[in-house]
C-alpha positions as CSV (number, residue, x, y, z in Angstrom):
1,M,0.0,0.1,-0.2
2,T,2.8,2.5,0.9
3,E,4.9,1.7,-2.2
4,T,1.1,2.8,-4.0
5,L,0.9,5.8,-2.3
6,E,4.5,6.8,-3.3
7,Q,3.7,6.2,-6.7
8,L,0.5,8.3,-6.6
9,F,2.4,11.1,-4.8
10,R,5.2,11.0,-7.8
11,Q,2.1,11.1,-10.0
12,Y,0.3,13.9,-8.8
13,Y,2.3,16.2,-6.5
14,T,3.3,19.4,-7.9
15,P,6.1,21.6,-5.7
16,S,4.5,25.3,-5.3
17,A,5.7,27.9,-7.3
18,Q,8.5,29.6,-5.0
19,A,10.8,30.8,-7.6
20,E,11.6,33.9,-5.7
21,R,12.4,32.4,-2.4
22,Q,14.1,29.6,-4.0
23,R,16.8,32.0,-5.8
24,E,17.2,33.7,-2.7
25,I,18.1,30.9,-0.8
26,E,20.7,29.7,-3.8
27,E,22.2,33.2,-3.6
28,Y,23.0,33.0,0.1
29,H,24.4,29.4,-0.2
30,R,26.5,30.5,-2.3
31,Q,27.7,33.6,-0.5
32,L,28.1,31.3,2.5
33,I,30.1,28.4,0.6
34,G,32.0,30.9,-0.9
35,S,33.2,32.1,2.4
36,L,34.3,29.1,4.2
37,E,37.0,26.5,4.0
38,K,36.6,22.9,2.7
39,Q,35.6,21.4,5.9
40,E,33.2,23.9,7.0
41,R,31.4,23.5,3.3
42,K,31.2,19.9,3.6
43,K,29.3,20.6,7.0
44,V,27.1,23.1,5.6
45,L,26.4,21.0,2.4
46,R,25.4,18.0,5.3
47,I,23.2,20.4,6.9
48,I,21.2,21.5,3.8
49,D,21.0,17.9,2.5
50,A,19.9,16.5,5.7
51,K,17.1,19.6,5.7
52,D,16.2,18.6,2.4
53,M,15.6,15.1,2.8
54,I,13.6,15.9,6.2
55,E,11.1,18.2,3.9
56,Q,10.8,15.5,1.6
57,E,9.9,13.0,3.8
58,H,7.5,15.3,5.5
59,T,5.6,15.9,2.0
60,L,5.1,12.4,1.1
61,E,4.2,11.7,5.0
62,S,1.5,14.6,4.6
63,F,0.3,13.0,1.0
64,V,0.0,9.6,2.4
65,C,-2.1,11.2,5.7
66,G,-4.2,12.9,3.1
67,F,-5.2,10.2,1.1
68,R,-5.7,8.3,4.1
69,L,-7.8,10.4,5.4
70,A,-9.9,10.8,2.1
71,W,-10.0,7.2,1.9
72,R,-11.7,6.9,5.1
73,I,-14.1,9.7,4.3
74,L,-15.3,7.9,1.0
75,S,-15.5,4.5,2.6
76,E,-18.0,5.9,5.6
77,L,-19.7,7.8,2.9
78,Y,-20.4,5.3,0.0
79,G,-19.5,1.9,2.4
80,K,-22.8,2.0,4.4
81,P,-26.1,1.9,3.2
């Protein structure tokens, strides 16, 4: 079931349009990386990667919860005479 929900998520999920905010983040990221030594850069990149993974997992979990809620509501509406 989880695999099916993940496939539905990939098929129907559309990221919100926040292009300006994304450009701002990338600019700050470039500025920060440019001012750090190699070891500090690696740490910052690990933090950013971890944050992005948490965000992706949260988005998927939210989709799955919403889908399950919709499924329960439909079952209650149409499953009982």
